[in-house]
N, C-alpha and C positions, 0 to 999 in steps of 0.2 A: 432695149426690151430686157427684161432678167430672164436669164435662162441659168439651169446649173444640167451640165452633162456628164453622167458617168461612164467609166469604163475601168477594165478590168475585168470582166465577167470572163468566165469559160468553164471547161471540163475539167475536174480535178479527181485524184482519187481518195475515197475514205481514209483518213489519216494527214491528208496533204496541206498546200497552206495556196493563201491567194490574195491577192491585195487590189481592192478596189479603190479607185480614185474620183472625185468629181470636183469639175473646176465651173466656177462661180463668172458672172460676167454681168453687167449693167445693178450691181448694186453695190453698196457701201459693205463686201465682203466682213469686215471686221467689227461691225456692228451686229451681226446674225448669228443668233446659235444655230450650230450645224447638226445634222441627224442622218441616222441612216433607218430605213425602216425596210420590211421585204414581206413577199407575199408569195405564199405556194398555191399552186392550183387546185382550186378547192375551197380554202381556206381564206380569211379575211387578213388582210393587210397588218403587219403586227411591229411596235415598236422594236429597237435593235439597239441603237446607240447616240449617245448625243455627248457635244463638247459643246460650253458656252463659249461666247464671244471672246473672253479674255483666252480661253483654252487652259485654264485653272481645275475647273471642274468638269468629269465626266459622269457617265450613268449608263449602265447595261442592264439589258435584258438577263433574268439569271437563266435564262439558257444557252446564253453566249459568256457568259463573265468567266474570266480564265483565259478565254479563249481568243478572243476578238479584242482589239486595241483601235479606238479611232485616236485621230490627231489633225492637226490643221497646221497649215503654213497661211499666214494671213498676207504675208508677204506676195504671193505667188497665187491666191484666193483659191485655196485648194484645202481639201478635207480628203481624209483617207479613212479607210478601213482594213487594215490587216487581220485577216482570218487564218488563225492555226487550227490542227488538229480537227479539220472539217467531217463531218458526219453527212450521212444521207440526208438527216433530217434538216440539212441546211441550205436542201437543192427550194431555191426561190430565186422571185427577180426582184433585184435591191434597189431601193428607191432613194437617191438623197432631198433632203428636204433642210428649208430655212425658214426661219421666225424670228423676229424684232424683240427678243427676251421671253422668257416665262410664263409672262400674262397674257398672250397671244397664241394661235395656233398657228401651225405649220400650214403654212399658205404658200409657199415656192417650192414645184416638185419637179426633180429631174424626170425622163424618160424611161429610165430602168436599163438595168443590165443584169443579163441570165448568168446565175452562178448554178452549175450541176456537179454535184460530188455523188462519182462511181461508189459501188462496192465490190 
Protein backbone atom coordinates (compact mmCIF):
# COMPACT_ATOMS: atom_id res chain seq x y z
CA UNK A 1 0.00 0.00 0.00
CA UNK A 2 1.01 3.61 -0.55
CA UNK A 3 2.06 5.66 2.47
CA UNK A 4 3.40 9.16 3.04
CA UNK A 5 4.75 9.85 6.52
CA UNK A 6 5.68 13.35 7.66
CA UNK A 7 8.04 14.21 10.50
CA UNK A 8 9.98 17.15 11.89
CA UNK A 9 7.17 19.29 13.25
CA UNK A 10 7.39 20.96 16.62
CA UNK A 11 7.43 24.21 18.57
CA UNK A 12 9.73 27.04 17.49
CA UNK A 13 10.04 30.74 18.23
CA UNK A 14 9.21 33.39 15.64
CA UNK A 15 12.20 33.98 13.39
CA UNK A 16 13.45 30.44 13.85
CA UNK A 17 13.81 27.55 11.41
CA UNK A 18 12.42 24.05 11.05
CA UNK A 19 12.85 21.23 8.53
CA UNK A 20 9.99 18.89 7.67
CA UNK A 21 10.51 15.53 5.97
CA UNK A 22 8.18 13.17 4.12
CA UNK A 23 9.07 9.54 3.43
CA UNK A 24 7.14 7.68 0.72
CA UNK A 25 6.62 3.94 0.37
CA UNK A 26 4.60 1.73 -1.95
CA UNK A 27 4.90 3.96 -5.04
CA UNK A 28 7.36 4.83 -7.78
CA UNK A 29 8.45 8.00 -6.00
CA UNK A 30 10.46 9.49 -8.86
CA UNK A 31 7.33 9.54 -11.08
CA UNK A 32 5.33 11.82 -8.75
CA UNK A 33 5.11 15.54 -8.22
CA UNK A 34 5.44 16.21 -4.49
CA UNK A 35 3.89 19.06 -2.55
CA UNK A 36 3.28 20.49 0.90
CA UNK A 37 -0.03 21.90 2.12
CA UNK A 38 -1.06 23.27 5.49
CA UNK A 39 -4.21 23.86 7.48
CA UNK A 40 -4.56 26.25 10.40
CA UNK A 41 -7.37 25.97 12.97
CA UNK A 42 -10.63 27.32 11.55
CA UNK A 43 -9.19 27.81 8.06
CA UNK A 44 -9.19 25.94 4.76
CA UNK A 45 -6.28 23.79 3.69
CA UNK A 46 -3.90 25.84 1.54
CA UNK A 47 -1.08 25.17 -0.89
CA UNK A 48 2.46 25.82 0.35
CA UNK A 49 5.03 24.42 -2.12
CA UNK A 50 5.47 21.93 -4.97
CA UNK A 51 8.38 20.22 -6.71
CA UNK A 52 8.07 18.29 -9.98
CA UNK A 53 9.20 14.70 -10.42
CA UNK A 54 12.38 15.88 -12.14
CA UNK A 55 13.21 18.20 -9.26
CA UNK A 56 13.88 21.00 -11.74
CA UNK A 57 10.73 23.08 -11.23
CA UNK A 58 9.38 24.45 -7.97
CA UNK A 59 6.46 26.68 -7.03
CA UNK A 60 5.60 28.45 -3.79
CA UNK A 61 2.68 30.25 -2.26
CA UNK A 62 3.22 34.01 -2.08
CA UNK A 63 3.08 33.87 1.70
CA UNK A 64 6.16 31.63 1.95
CA UNK A 65 8.25 32.69 -1.06
CA UNK A 66 11.79 33.53 0.01
CA UNK A 67 11.41 31.80 3.37
CA UNK A 68 10.61 28.16 2.52
CA UNK A 69 12.51 25.77 0.25
CA UNK A 70 11.18 22.45 -1.06
CA UNK A 71 13.54 19.68 -2.16
CA UNK A 72 13.54 15.95 -2.91
CA UNK A 73 15.88 12.98 -2.88
CA UNK A 74 14.57 10.34 -5.27
CA UNK A 75 17.18 7.82 -4.17
CA UNK A 76 15.77 7.93 -0.63
CA UNK A 77 12.09 8.45 -1.58
CA UNK A 78 11.91 11.63 0.47
CA UNK A 79 10.87 15.23 0.09
CA UNK A 80 11.66 18.02 2.53
CA UNK A 81 10.46 21.50 3.38
CA UNK A 82 13.06 23.81 4.90
CA UNK A 83 11.31 26.65 6.70
CA UNK A 84 13.10 29.82 7.81
CA UNK A 85 12.09 33.17 9.29
CA UNK A 86 9.01 31.52 10.72
CA UNK A 87 6.02 33.65 11.70
CA UNK A 88 3.08 32.99 13.98
CA UNK A 89 0.93 32.85 10.83
CA UNK A 90 2.83 29.71 9.79
CA UNK A 91 1.30 27.74 12.67
CA UNK A 92 -0.65 24.86 11.12
CA UNK A 93 -0.74 21.15 10.46
CA UNK A 94 1.51 20.49 7.48
CA UNK A 95 0.66 17.72 5.01
CA UNK A 96 2.75 15.98 2.37
CA UNK A 97 0.95 15.16 -0.91
CA UNK A 98 1.70 13.43 -4.23
CA UNK A 99 0.29 13.39 -7.77
CA UNK A 100 1.17 11.75 -11.09
CA UNK A 101 1.83 14.94 -13.03
CA UNK A 102 0.25 18.38 -13.31
CA UNK A 103 -2.94 17.17 -15.03
CA UNK A 104 -4.26 15.23 -12.03
CA UNK A 105 -5.25 16.14 -8.50
CA UNK A 106 -3.18 15.43 -5.42
CA UNK A 107 -4.72 12.15 -4.32
CA UNK A 108 -2.11 10.72 -1.96
CA UNK A 109 -1.76 12.37 1.44
CA UNK A 110 0.19 11.94 4.64
CA UNK A 111 -1.22 12.15 8.14
CA UNK A 112 0.20 15.59 8.87
CA UNK A 113 2.68 17.04 11.34
CA UNK A 114 2.03 19.98 13.67
CA UNK A 115 4.11 23.15 13.43
CA UNK A 116 3.62 25.77 16.13
CA UNK A 117 5.39 29.13 16.00
CA UNK A 118 5.38 31.11 19.23
CA UNK A 119 5.91 34.85 19.60
